N, C-alpha and C positions, 0 to 999 in steps of 0.2 A: 504494500500500500504506500510505503514511503516513496517508492520510485514513481508511481503514478501521480502522486501529488507534485513531485519535482517536475515531471513532464508537463503537467497542467500549468505550473508556474512559468515554465520556459515558453510555452505556447502563447502566454499573455504578454510576453516581453516583445519589444520592437527589435528590429535587426541590429541596430547600433548597439543596443544593450547586450544582445546575444554575442556580438563580436567581442565586446569587452570581456564578457564572461569566458569566452573561448580563449582569449589571450591569457587571462588569469589562470585558467585551468592548465594550459600548456606550460606556463611558468611553474605551477605547482608540480606538474609531472616531471619537469626537468629537475627540480629540487629533490623530489622523492627518489628519482633515479640516481642522483648524485649521492644522496644519503645512503642508498642501498649499496652503491659501489664502495663506499668507505665504511661499510658495516655499522652505520649509525641509525639505521631505520629499524624500528621495533615492529611496526605493523605493515608488513609487506603487502597485505591485502588492499591497502589504500591505493597502491599503484593501479591495480585492476579496476577499482572503483572509479578513479579519476579518468582512466582511459575510456571507460564506458560513458562517463559523463561528457567527455569531449565528443564522442561519436553521437550522443544524443543531441548535443548543441548543434553540431554540424548538420545533422539530419533536419532539424527544425529550421535552420537557416536556409537549407536547400528547398524545403517545402514552401517557406514564405517567399523565396525568390521566384519559384515557379508559379505561385498564385498571382504575383504582380505582373 
């Protein structure tokens, strides 16, 4: 249920806001990968979660661009 609420929230955002969230998520993914490489990351499942969120954001951006 948490995922469906997140997707609903993303669908309500405009494209510019989604682009900002995408950039922030990609930065977070970079930092998580860096921490993982230096053995400082405790929750490795977070990498998978962030990757999926990036894909969700990109999908919604594509949907909105096709609607316009």
